[in-house]
C-alpha positions as CSV (number, residue, x, y, z in Angstrom):
1,M,-0.2,0.1,0.0
2,G,1.2,3.4,-0.9
3,L,0.8,6.5,1.2
4,F,-2.2,7.8,-0.5
5,D,-4.1,4.9,-0.4
6,R,-6.2,5.4,2.5
7,W,-9.4,5.0,1.0
8,R,-8.0,1.2,1.2
9,R,-7.7,0.6,4.9
10,K,-11.3,2.7,5.3
11,E,-13.5,1.0,7.1
12,K,-17.2,0.7,5.1
13,K,-20.3,1.8,8.1
14,K,-22.9,-0.7,8.3
15,T,-25.9,1.5,7.1
16,K,-29.4,0.7,7.2
17,T,-31.3,2.6,4.5
18,V,-34.8,3.3,5.6
19,V,-37.9,4.7,3.5
20,K,-40.2,7.2,4.4
21,G,-42.4,9.0,1.5
22,R,-40.4,10.3,-0.6
23,E,-37.6,11.6,1.7
24,I,-34.5,8.3,2.2
25,M,-33.5,8.7,6.1
26,R,-30.2,6.5,6.8
27,V,-29.7,4.6,9.6
28,E,-27.8,3.3,12.2
29,A,-28.3,-0.2,13.7
30,P,-26.6,0.3,16.7
31,E,-24.6,-3.3,18.2
32,R,-26.4,-5.2,20.0
33,K,-24.2,-6.7,22.9
34,P,-25.8,-9.5,25.3
35,K,-26.1,-9.0,28.5
36,T,-24.7,-11.0,31.1
37,E,-27.7,-11.5,32.4
38,E,-29.9,-12.8,29.3
39,V,-26.7,-15.6,28.7
40,E,-27.5,-18.9,31.1
41,K,-25.3,-19.7,33.8
42,T,-25.8,-23.5,33.6
43,P,-22.8,-25.6,34.4
44,E,-21.8,-26.3,30.8
45,S,-21.0,-23.2,30.3
46,K,-18.9,-22.4,33.6
47,E,-17.4,-25.3,33.1
48,K,-16.8,-23.7,29.4
49,I,-15.4,-20.9,31.0
50,A,-13.4,-22.0,33.2
51,K,-11.1,-24.4,30.9
52,L,-10.4,-20.9,28.5
53,I,-9.5,-19.1,31.0
54,A,-7.2,-21.6,32.0
55,E,-6.1,-21.9,28.6
56,Y,-5.9,-17.5,28.5
57,Q,-3.7,-18.3,30.8
58,R,-0.6,-20.9,30.1
59,L,-0.5,-18.8,26.5
60,V,-0.3,-15.9,28.4
61,E,2.4,-17.8,30.6
62,R,3.9,-19.3,27.6
63,R,4.4,-15.8,25.4
64,E,6.5,-14.7,28.2
65,E,8.2,-17.2,28.3
66,L,9.5,-16.7,24.4
67,Q,10.2,-13.1,25.3
68,R,12.7,-14.8,27.9
69,E,14.1,-17.2,25.3
70,R,14.4,-15.0,23.3
71,S,16.3,-12.3,25.5
72,E,18.7,-15.3,26.6
73,L,18.8,-16.4,22.7
74,T,20.0,-12.0,22.4
75,R,23.2,-13.0,25.0
76,R,23.9,-16.0,23.2
77,L,24.8,-14.3,20.1
78,D,26.7,-11.3,21.8
79,S,28.7,-13.8,23.8
80,G,30.1,-15.9,20.5
81,E,27.8,-19.3,21.1
82,L,25.3,-18.7,18.1
83,T,26.3,-17.8,14.3
84,A,24.1,-15.6,12.8
85,I,22.6,-17.8,11.5
86,Q,21.5,-19.7,13.6
87,F,20.0,-17.2,15.7
88,R,17.9,-15.5,13.4
89,K,16.6,-19.4,12.8
90,E,15.5,-19.9,16.6
91,L,14.8,-16.2,16.6
92,M,11.8,-16.9,13.3
93,N,10.4,-19.8,15.5
94,R,10.1,-17.6,18.5
95,I,8.4,-15.2,16.1
96,Q,6.1,-17.3,15.1
97,E,5.6,-19.4,18.1
98,A,4.6,-16.2,19.1
99,A,2.6,-15.2,16.5
100,R,0.0,-18.3,17.4
101,I,0.1,-18.0,20.5
102,T,-1.3,-14.4,20.6
103,D,-3.8,-15.6,18.3
104,G,-4.7,-17.5,20.5
105,I,-5.6,-15.4,23.3
106,R,-7.7,-13.1,20.5
107,E,-10.0,-15.9,20.1
108,T,-9.8,-17.5,23.4
109,S,-10.5,-14.2,25.0
110,T,-12.9,-13.8,22.5
111,A,-14.3,-17.0,23.3
112,L,-14.8,-15.9,26.6
113,I,-17.1,-13.0,25.8
114,E,-19.5,-14.3,24.1
115,L,-20.3,-17.0,26.3
116,G,-20.9,-13.8,28.3
117,H,-17.8,-13.7,30.3
118,P,-16.7,-9.9,31.3
119,G,-13.1,-11.5,29.3
120,V,-9.4,-11.2,31.5
121,A,-6.8,-8.3,30.9
122,V,-4.5,-8.8,28.7
């Protein structure tokens, strides 16, 4: 994308056209979010929420562990234990795993919100 391709990134607003006689009015539909009172708190949903929270915490811990591993790789490169090629290879593996973990965190937090859980802090 170029510097002046802003129109490509611009999101279109979802509007609904309402026809009233001869005039046309544009109405934006408000987003509907389920209230926590509307979501049933069944034992299955509570169990699923507990599993999702545990998965979320596991993913966050792994993300922090990857950050420590990356700093360790940098230290090993600086001390001469790794060559530049080995460092790049290991670093790319860590970056790809971190991207998968970030996607997992996003999916897990979305699933928690859909179940009526207020979400978890990142």
